[in-house]
C-alpha positions in Angstrom: -45.1 69.6 -21.3 -45.8 69.3 -17.7 -43.1 69.5 -15.3 -43.3 67.3 -12.2 -43.2 68.8 -8.7 -39.8 67.5 -7.8 -37.9 69.2 -10.4 -39.7 72.6 -9.7 -38.6 72.0 -6.1 -35.0 71.6 -7.1 -35.2 74.8 -9.3 -36.5 76.9 -6.6 -33.8 75.9 -4.1 -31.1 76.3 -6.7 -32.5 79.8 -7.4 -32.6 80.9 -4.0 -29.1 79.7 -3.1 -27.7 81.7 -6.2 -29.7 84.8 -5.0 -28.2 84.6 -1.6 -24.6 84.2 -2.8 -24.9 87.1 -5.4 -26.4 89.3 -2.7 -23.6 88.9 -0.3 -20.9 89.4 -3.1 -22.6 92.5 -4.3 -22.8 93.8 -0.6 -19.0 93.4 -0.2 -17.9 94.8 -3.5 -18.1 98.5 -2.5 -16.9 98.2 1.0 -13.7 99.6 2.2 -11.5 96.6 3.4 -7.9 97.0 4.8 -5.2 95.0 3.0 -4.2 91.7 4.9 -1.0 91.1 6.4 0.3 88.9 3.5 -1.7 89.3 0.4 0.0 86.3 -1.2 -0.7 84.1 1.5 -4.5 85.3 1.7 -5.0 84.9 -2.0 -4.0 81.3 -1.9 -6.5 80.9 1.0 -9.6 82.7 -0.6 -9.9 84.1 -4.1 -12.8 86.3 -3.0 -11.2 88.5 -0.3 -11.5 91.9 -1.5 -8.5 94.1 -1.8 -7.5 97.6 -1.6 -4.0 99.4 -2.3 -1.8 98.3 -5.2 -3.2 94.9 -5.4 -6.9 95.9 -5.7 -6.8 97.0 -9.2 -5.4 93.5 -10.1 -8.6 91.9 -8.7 -10.7 94.4 -10.3 -9.1 93.6 -13.6 -9.4 89.8 -13.1 -13.1 90.2 -12.3 -13.7 92.2 -15.5 -12.0 89.3 -17.5 -13.9 86.9 -15.7 -17.2 88.5 -16.6 -16.1 88.7 -20.2 -15.2 85.0 -20.2 -18.6 84.1 -18.5 -20.6 86.2 -21.2 -18.8 84.2 -23.9 -19.4 80.9 -22.4 -23.2 81.7 -21.6 -24.2 80.6 -25.0 -22.6 77.3 -24.6 -24.0 76.9 -21.2 -27.4 77.4 -22.2 -27.3 74.7 -25.0 -26.2 72.5 -22.4 -28.7 73.7 -19.5 -31.3 71.0 -20.2 -28.6 68.3 -20.1 -27.0 69.7 -16.9 -30.5 69.6 -15.3 -31.2 66.1 -16.0 -27.7 65.1 -14.8 -27.9 67.3 -11.5 -27.8 71.0 -11.8 -26.7 71.5 -8.3 -23.7 69.5 -8.6 -22.6 71.1 -11.8 -23.1 74.6 -10.5 -21.1 73.9 -7.6 -18.4 72.7 -9.7 -18.5 75.6 -12.0 -18.3 78.0 -9.1 -15.2 76.2 -7.4 -13.4 76.1 -11.0 -13.8 79.9 -11.1 -12.4 80.4 -7.7 -9.3 78.3 -8.6 -8.7 80.0 -11.8 -8.9 83.4 -10.3 -6.6 82.5 -7.4 -4.2 81.3 -10.0 -4.3 84.5 -12.2 -4.2 86.7 -9.1 -1.1 84.9 -7.8 0.7 85.3 -11.2 0.1 88.8 -11.5 0.9 89.7 -7.9 4.3 87.9 -8.3 4.8 90.4 -11.5 3.7 93.3 -9.7 5.9 92.3 -6.8 8.9 92.0 -9.0 8.2 95.3 -10.7 8.3 97.0 -7.1 10.7 95.0 -5.3 12.9 98.2 -4.4 9.9 99.9 -2.9 8.7 96.6 -1.3 12.0 96.1 0.5 12.1 99.5 1.9 8.7 98.8 3.4 9.0 95.1 4.3 9.1 95.5 8.1 5.8 97.5 8.2 4.1 95.8 5.2 4.7 92.2 6.0 5.2 91.7 2.3 6.8 88.2 2.7 5.5 85.1 4.5 6.3 81.4 4.3 3.6 80.3 1.9 4.5 76.7 2.0 4.5 76.4 5.9 8.2 75.0 6.0 10.0 75.7 9.2 13.7 76.3 9.5 15.4 75.8 12.7 18.8 74.8 14.4 18.5 71.1 13.2 18.9 72.1 9.6 22.2 70.8 7.9 22.5 74.2 6.0 21.0 76.8 8.3 22.6 77.3 11.8 22.5 79.7 14.6 25.9 81.5 15.4 26.1 83.3 19.0 29.9 84.1 18.4 29.6 85.9 14.8 31.1 89.2 15.3 29.8 91.5 12.5 28.7 94.8 13.5 27.8 96.2 10.1 24.3 96.9 9.6 23.9 94.7 6.5 25.1 91.7 8.3 22.7 92.3 11.3 20.6 89.3 10.7 22.7 86.7 9.0 25.9 85.8 6.9 27.3 83.1 4.7 30.4 81.3 4.0 30.3 82.8 0.4 33.4 84.6 -0.6 32.2 87.4 -2.6 34.0 88.0 -5.9 36.0 84.9 -5.7 36.8 82.6 -8.8 36.4 78.8 -8.7 37.2 76.0 -11.0 34.5 73.7 -9.8 30.8 74.0 -11.1 29.4 72.6 -7.8 29.7 75.3 -5.2 29.0 74.8 -1.6 28.1 77.2 1.1 26.2 77.7 4.3 23.7 80.3 5.5 24.6 81.4 9.1 21.8 82.9 11.0 22.9 85.2 13.9 21.3 84.7 17.3 18.7 87.3 18.0 15.1 87.5 18.9 13.9 86.8 15.4 12.4 83.7 14.1 13.3 82.4 10.9 10.4 81.9 8.7 11.7 81.0 5.4 15.3 81.1 3.6 15.4 81.2 -0.1 18.6 81.1 -2.2 18.4 82.3 -5.9 21.2 81.6 -8.6 21.1 84.2 -11.6 17.6 85.3 -10.6 16.1 81.8 -10.3 15.0 80.2 -7.0 17.0 77.2 -6.0 14.5 74.6 -5.4 15.3 72.4 -2.2 18.5 74.0 -1.7 20.8 71.3 0.1 24.1 73.4 0.7 25.1 73.6 -2.9 24.4 75.3 -6.1 25.5 74.6 -9.9 27.3 77.7 -11.2 27.0 78.7 -14.8 30.2 79.7 -16.7 31.6 83.1 -16.0 29.8 85.5 -13.6 27.2 84.0 -11.1 24.9 86.0 -9.0 24.0 84.3 -5.9 21.1 85.9 -3.8 20.1 84.6 -0.3 16.8 85.8 0.9 15.6 85.2 4.6 12.0 86.0 5.9 12.0 86.7 9.7 9.3 87.2 12.1 9.6 89.2 15.2 8.0 88.8 18.7 4.8 90.8 17.5 4.4 88.4 14.6 5.5 90.9 12.1 7.6 89.5 9.2 10.2 91.1 7.1 12.7 89.9 4.7 16.6 90.5 4.4 18.6 89.8 1.2 22.2 89.8 0.3 23.8 89.1 -3.0 27.1 87.8 -3.8 29.3 87.4 -7.1 31.1 84.2 -7.9 33.0 83.6 -11.1 33.3 80.1 -12.3 36.0 79.4 -14.9 36.3 75.9 -16.4 39.4 74.5 -18.1 41.3 77.8 -18.0 44.5 78.7 -16.0 43.7 80.7 -12.9 46.5 82.6 -11.2 45.9 82.9 -7.6 47.8 85.6 -5.5 47.7 88.2 -2.8 49.9 90.6 -4.9 48.1 93.9 -5.0 48.9 95.9 -8.1 50.1 99.5 -7.1 50.5 98.7 -3.3 53.2 101.0 -1.7 55.1 99.4 1.2 57.8 100.7 3.4 59.6 97.5 4.3 62.0 96.1 1.9 61.5 92.6 3.0 58.4 91.5 1.1 56.5 88.3 1.1 53.5 87.0 -0.9 51.7 83.9 -2.1 51.0 82.8 -5.7 49.8 79.4 -7.4 48.4 78.4 -10.7 45.5 76.2 -11.3 44.1 74.3 -14.2 40.9 72.9 -13.1 41.8 71.1 -9.9 45.4 70.7 -10.8 48.1 72.7 -9.6 50.4 73.5 -12.4 54.0 75.2 -12.5 54.3 79.0 -12.0 57.0 81.0 -13.1 57.8 84.3 -11.6 60.0 87.1 -12.2 61.0 90.2 -10.1 62.4 92.9 -12.0 63.3 90.4 -14.6 64.9 88.1 -12.3 63.4 84.4 -11.9 62.4 83.5 -8.4 63.0 80.0 -7.2 59.8 77.8 -7.2 58.4 77.9 -3.6 56.8 74.4 -2.6 54.5 76.3 -0.1 53.6 78.9 -2.7 55.1 81.5 -0.4 57.9 83.8 -1.8 60.0 86.1 0.0 62.1 88.9 -1.9 64.0 92.1 -1.0 62.5 95.1 -2.8 64.5 97.6 -4.7 63.5 101.2 -3.9 60.9 102.6 -6.1 58.9 100.2 -8.6 59.2 96.5 -8.5 57.7 94.5 -11.2 56.4 90.9 -10.7 55.5 88.9 -13.8 53.4 85.6 -13.1 53.4 83.3 -16.0 51.7 79.6 -16.3 51.4 77.3 -19.3 49.9 74.0 -19.5 48.2 72.0 -22.2 48.2 74.6 -24.8 46.9 77.1 -22.5 48.5 80.1 -21.0 48.1 82.8 -18.4 49.9 86.0 -17.4 49.7 88.5 -14.7 51.8 91.7 -13.9 51.8 93.6 -10.6 53.7 96.5 -9.5 54.8 96.9 -5.9 56.3 100.2 -5.0 59.0 100.2 -2.0 59.2 103.7 -0.4 62.2 103.8 1.9 61.1 104.9 5.3 63.6 107.1 7.3 64.3 104.8 10.4 64.5 106.4 13.9 67.4 104.8 15.6 67.3 105.2 19.3 69.8 104.4 22.0 68.1 103.7 25.4 70.6 104.0 28.3 70.7 104.8 31.9 74.2 106.2 31.8 74.6 109.8 33.0 77.3 112.5 32.8 78.3 112.1 36.6 80.8 111.6 39.2 81.1 108.3 41.3 83.2 107.2 44.0 83.1 103.4 43.1 85.2 102.3 40.2 82.8 99.3 39.5 80.2 101.0 37.3 77.2 99.2 36.1 74.7 100.4 33.4 72.0 99.4 30.8 72.1 100.3 27.1 70.3 99.0 23.9 69.8 100.3 20.4 66.4 100.0 18.7 65.3 100.8 15.0 61.6 101.2 14.9 61.0 99.2 18.0 63.3 96.5 16.8 66.4 96.0 18.9 69.7 96.2 16.7 73.3 95.8 17.3 75.1 98.4 19.6 78.6 99.1 19.8 79.9 100.3 23.2 83.3 101.5 24.3 85.0 102.6 27.4 87.9 104.9 27.0 88.3 103.5 23.5 88.1 99.9 24.4 85.2 97.7 23.4 83.2 96.5 26.0 80.4 93.8 25.9 76.8 93.0 27.5 75.6 90.0 29.1 73.2 89.6 26.1 70.4 91.7 27.8 71.9 95.1 27.5 73.5 95.0 30.9 77.1 96.2 31.3 79.5 96.1 34.4 83.0 98.1 33.8 85.8 99.2 35.9 86.4 102.9 35.7 89.9 104.6 35.8 90.6 107.3 38.2 89.4 110.5 36.7 87.4 111.0 33.4 85.9 108.1 31.7 84.4 108.2 28.3 81.4 105.9 27.5 80.5 106.0 23.7 77.8 104.2 21.9 77.1 103.9 18.2 74.4 101.8 16.3 73.9 101.6 12.5 71.0 99.9 10.6 70.1 100.5 6.7 72.5 103.2 6.4 71.3 105.1 9.2 73.6 105.9 12.5 72.8 107.0 15.8 75.5 107.9 18.5 75.8 109.0 22.1 78.4 109.8 24.6 78.8 110.3 28.3 81.5 111.2 30.7 81.7 109.5 34.0 84.3 110.8 36.6 85.7 108.5 39.0 87.1 110.1 42.3 88.7 107.9 45.0 86.7 107.9 48.3 90.0 108.4 50.4 90.7 111.8 48.8 93.1 110.6 46.2 95.9 108.9 48.5 97.8 106.1 47.0 96.9 102.6 47.8 99.9 101.9 49.9 99.3 104.7 52.1 95.9 103.3 53.0 95.8 100.5 55.9 94.6 97.3 54.2 91.5 96.5 56.2 89.7 94.3 53.2 90.6 90.8 52.7 90.3 89.3 49.3 89.8 85.7 48.4 90.1 84.3 44.9 89.5 80.3 44.7 90.3 79.8 41.0 93.6 81.7 40.5 96.8 81.4 42.2 100.1 83.1 42.1 102.6 81.2 39.9 100.0 79.3 38.2 100.3 78.3 34.4 97.3 78.8 32.1 96.8 77.5 28.6 93.8 78.9 27.7 93.7 82.3 26.0 90.8 83.2 28.3 90.2 82.6 32.1 87.4 83.2 34.2 87.8 83.7 38.1 85.6 85.0 41.0 86.7 87.4 43.8 85.1 87.6 47.2 85.6 90.5 49.7 85.7 89.5 53.4 86.7 90.9 56.8 89.2 89.6 59.3 86.8 86.9 60.6 85.9 85.7 57.1 82.5 87.2 56.7 81.6 88.3 53.2 81.7 92.0 52.5 81.1 91.7 48.9 77.8 93.7 47.9 78.0 95.8 51.2 79.0 99.1 49.4 82.1 97.4 48.4 83.6 97.8 45.0 86.0 95.3 43.4 88.1 96.0 40.4 90.8 93.9 38.4 93.4 94.6 35.9 96.2 92.5 34.1 99.4 94.0 33.0 97.8 97.6 33.9 94.8 96.8 31.6 91.4 97.0 33.4 89.4 93.8 33.2 85.9 94.3 32.9 83.5 92.2 35.3 81.1 89.7 34.1 78.5 90.1 36.9 78.3 91.5 40.4 76.2 90.2 43.2 76.4 90.0 47.0 78.4 86.8 46.8 81.2 87.5 44.5 82.3 89.4 41.5 83.2 87.3 38.3 86.0 88.4 35.8 87.1 86.9 32.5 90.5 88.0 31.3 92.6 87.4 28.3 95.5 85.6 29.1 98.9 86.9 27.4 101.8 84.7 26.6 104.4 85.0 29.3 103.7 87.0 32.7 100.3 88.0 33.4 100.5 90.7 36.4 97.1 90.6 38.1 96.0 93.3 40.6 92.7 93.1 42.4 91.5 96.0 44.6 88.5 96.2 46.8 87.3 99.5 48.3 84.4 100.7 50.4 82.5 104.0 50.9 84.7 104.8 54.1 88.0 104.8 52.2 88.9 101.0 53.5 90.8 99.2 50.9 92.2 95.7 50.2 94.7 94.7 47.4 95.9 91.3 46.1 98.8 90.9 43.5 99.8 87.9 41.8 101.6 86.6 38.6 100.5 83.8 36.3 102.1 82.4 33.4 100.6 82.2 30.0 101.2 79.2 27.7 98.7 79.5 25.3 97.9 76.3 23.4 96.5 76.3 19.9 92.8 76.3 19.2 91.2 72.9 20.3 94.2 71.4 21.7 94.1 69.1 24.7 95.2 71.4 27.6 94.5 68.7 30.5 91.6 67.4 32.4 88.8 68.3 34.8 86.8 66.4 37.4 83.1 66.5 36.5 80.1 64.9 38.4 76.1 65.2 37.9 74.5 64.9 41.4 70.8 64.6 42.7 71.4 63.9 46.2 68.7 66.5 47.3 66.0 64.1 46.0 67.7 60.8 47.0 69.0 59.8 43.6 72.7 60.2 44.4 75.2 60.6 41.3 73.6 60.7 38.0 77.3 60.8 36.8 79.9 60.0 39.3 83.1 62.1 39.5 84.7 61.6 36.1 87.8 62.7 34.5 87.0 64.7 31.4 89.5 66.0 28.7 89.7 69.6 28.4 90.4 71.5 25.0 91.9 74.9 24.7 89.3 77.8 24.5 86.4 75.5 25.0 83.4 77.0 26.9 81.8 75.4 29.9 78.7 74.8 27.9 80.6 72.9 25.1 82.2 70.8 27.7 79.1 69.6 29.4 77.5 69.0 26.1 80.3 66.4 25.2 79.9 64.6 28.6 76.1 64.6 28.4 76.2 63.0 24.9 78.5 60.5 26.2 76.1 59.3 28.8 72.9 59.7 26.6 71.7 62.7 28.3 69.3 65.1 26.5 68.7 68.5 27.9 66.8 71.7 27.5 68.5 75.2 28.2 67.8 78.9 27.6 70.2 81.3 25.9 72.8 79.7 23.6 75.9 77.7 24.0 77.8 81.1 23.3 76.0 83.2 25.6 73.6 83.2 28.7 73.4 79.3 28.7 71.2 78.0 31.7 70.6 74.2 32.1 66.9 74.0 32.8 65.9 70.3 32.4 67.7 67.1 31.5 66.5 63.6 30.7 68.6 60.2 30.8 67.8 56.5 30.8 66.7 55.1 34.1 66.3 58.5 35.6 63.6 57.7 37.9 64.4 53.9 38.4 64.5 54.8 42.0 61.7 56.7 43.2 62.9 60.3 44.3 62.8 60.9 48.1 63.8 64.2 49.8 65.6 63.7 53.1 62.8 64.7 55.9 65.1 67.3 57.4 65.6 69.0 54.0 61.9 68.8 53.3 61.0 70.5 56.5 63.3 73.4 55.7 62.0 73.8 52.2 58.5 73.7 53.5 59.1 76.7 55.7 60.6 79.0 52.7 58.9 77.7 49.6 55.5 78.9 48.2 55.0 75.2 46.7 56.5 71.8 47.7 55.2 68.5 46.7 57.4 65.3 46.3 55.0 64.0 43.6 55.0 67.1 41.6 57.8 66.5 39.0 58.0 65.7 35.4 57.8 62.1 34.4 60.7 61.8 32.2 62.9 64.6 33.2 64.4 66.6 36.0 64.8 70.4 36.1 63.6 73.7 37.2 60.3 74.0 39.1 60.0 70.3 39.8 59.0 69.6 43.4 59.0 73.3 44.5 59.3 76.9 43.1 63.1 77.1 44.0 64.4 74.0 42.3 66.8 73.8 39.4 70.5 73.0 38.5 73.6 74.9 39.7 77.2 74.3 39.4 80.3 74.9 41.3 83.9 75.2 40.3 86.5 74.4 43.1 83.8 74.9 45.7 82.7 78.2 44.4 79.3 78.9 42.7 79.9 81.1 39.8 77.5 83.9 39.0 77.8 83.5 35.3 76.4 80.6 33.1 78.4 77.8 31.4 78.7 79.5 28.3 80.8 82.4 30.0 83.1 80.1 32.1 86.3 78.5 30.6 87.5 75.6 32.9 91.2 75.1 33.4 93.4 72.2 34.2 92.5 70.5 37.5 89.2 72.2 38.1 86.6 70.2 40.0 83.2 70.8 38.5 79.9 69.7 40.3 76.5 70.1 38.7 74.0 69.8 41.3 70.3 69.7 41.9 68.7 72.3 44.4 65.3 72.6 45.9 66.1 76.0 47.6 68.0 78.3 45.3 71.4 76.9 46.4 70.8 77.0 50.2 70.6 73.1 50.4 74.0 72.6 48.5 76.3 75.5 49.8 75.4 77.9 47.0 72.8 80.2 48.6 73.1 83.9 48.7 75.0 85.3 51.7 72.9 84.5 54.9 70.7 82.2 53.0 72.5 78.9 53.4 70.9 76.2 55.4 74.4 75.5 57.2 74.5 71.8 55.6 74.7 70.3 52.1 72.4 67.3 51.0 
């Protein structure tokens, strides 16, 4: 049969084209070619890229298999060749060649993945250099992803967390199968190319912030591929274990079995869950059942040695029990007495010192005595006592948890006049006592009074190397506080006569003495003993009387802080304070209805003086609903006077008596504007 020219022409063109293709392939076959940066990615792009290294043998094997397959198919192909030529040989050859490419690519990818799995440990070690991982699907992860974020504040210096961390709690047990977590990339110079999450060895497709856990143990893997500034890629992998237990009772606690502690006071948390439901948990400590804690926090006192905790929960036919042992090893406490008392000789009978006791840096109670009599501090470890002439024994003792510390000192007081009797010394110092008078009757069992030392012209000497002491019926009265204005004393009043002696001496031997006798008619605890006059004043800021002078009933042995508390409650006044109603009470702020109905206005002459001495003064700078310290200026606050004298102790340490006049006044200048400033600091006028 004669073949027309057109067919021959087509056959010649196809033959030349096939000869050219196989010549190129043959010329590449034995040429050494470097491994591409990403064999997986390159294999996807081209099935004919020659490989070397561990992947080349895969390609050789695949080509051999392809040749075998082609030889088996040759016979069938020859039988169909004539038909294919009639249908268009060029088109069929091109489809066949393209199909071979696709099949080779698919087989190569499968085997490379298996190969990569077999050598994953080695590949991880070489990942930075080999660029073994690359985002094949082209997806980009950035800051806008809801499950991937950059965190510049993450502070994790461990090497394994250099690139990213997660919110997964490794080793935790959960009762919900839907487990949510976030992958947190740390801010650095690397670009995130791809983030993969694996659950029990399987890649989680389209991770959206949660995975579905299997029953019992689950291994969660997070694999992140990064790219550095040189376009090199590397992969970092972290794995976690999370346990999912459904429909089982779980006891959650921070008890640590076998833990050794050195503090007998022990706290722990514990709760029981059945699914999402909290169920009752019963706990025993050394066989004794503990009260149920609503907040799941338990506090116990451990016994020395081993302590057994049994946690038991039962519900819906299920039961769970856990046992823990906590060992309490009693630590020998070190008790320290800190004081500035020394064995010394002094010429001043008024002796002030500091002393506190501590056990392992925690302050504890300290017992202090002077010549066998108990003495008390001001609540902050400060003492002030009156020494007897000659030797004085100061003794300290502190105990805690069966341990005791002791300390003793000897302080010798020698009179500055060489030991002359007081009556032989000229009385050159005058004494002024405003709240105690000769012949007075006292109904309280305690009484507070203040003493000033003055010279002939009435100028204060208190604080100018002058010591003041007092006694009642020969018993020394310890001073409450000493400052340049006066010395305050609180004495125990005895039924009947109280013979009070007050003495002042200076370094030059000058002396002043005052003797008086007051009668004690001690009332029963809480009995009415008379009245005082009390007022609350804010005249320095133009608000006048907040409480006008008012008669207030007084009760036996009532502290000043308790008296004002009754009055303030009656007037609807709420207040803030430091210290307690029993010790160190200081009135800091108060509020009352209509407090600022009138706008505060500081008198101009007072405002000018305050500006001169204050670091800060602003008439608009005050609390909106209260009045107290640091409003308007840094020297503001509440002070009180009793019979025109400003005590140097707080309300809690002052006991009012029948007839006292008490003025609680607001100052802008540490008392200088109300007659209560330190010596030489008063403005010479009261507002």
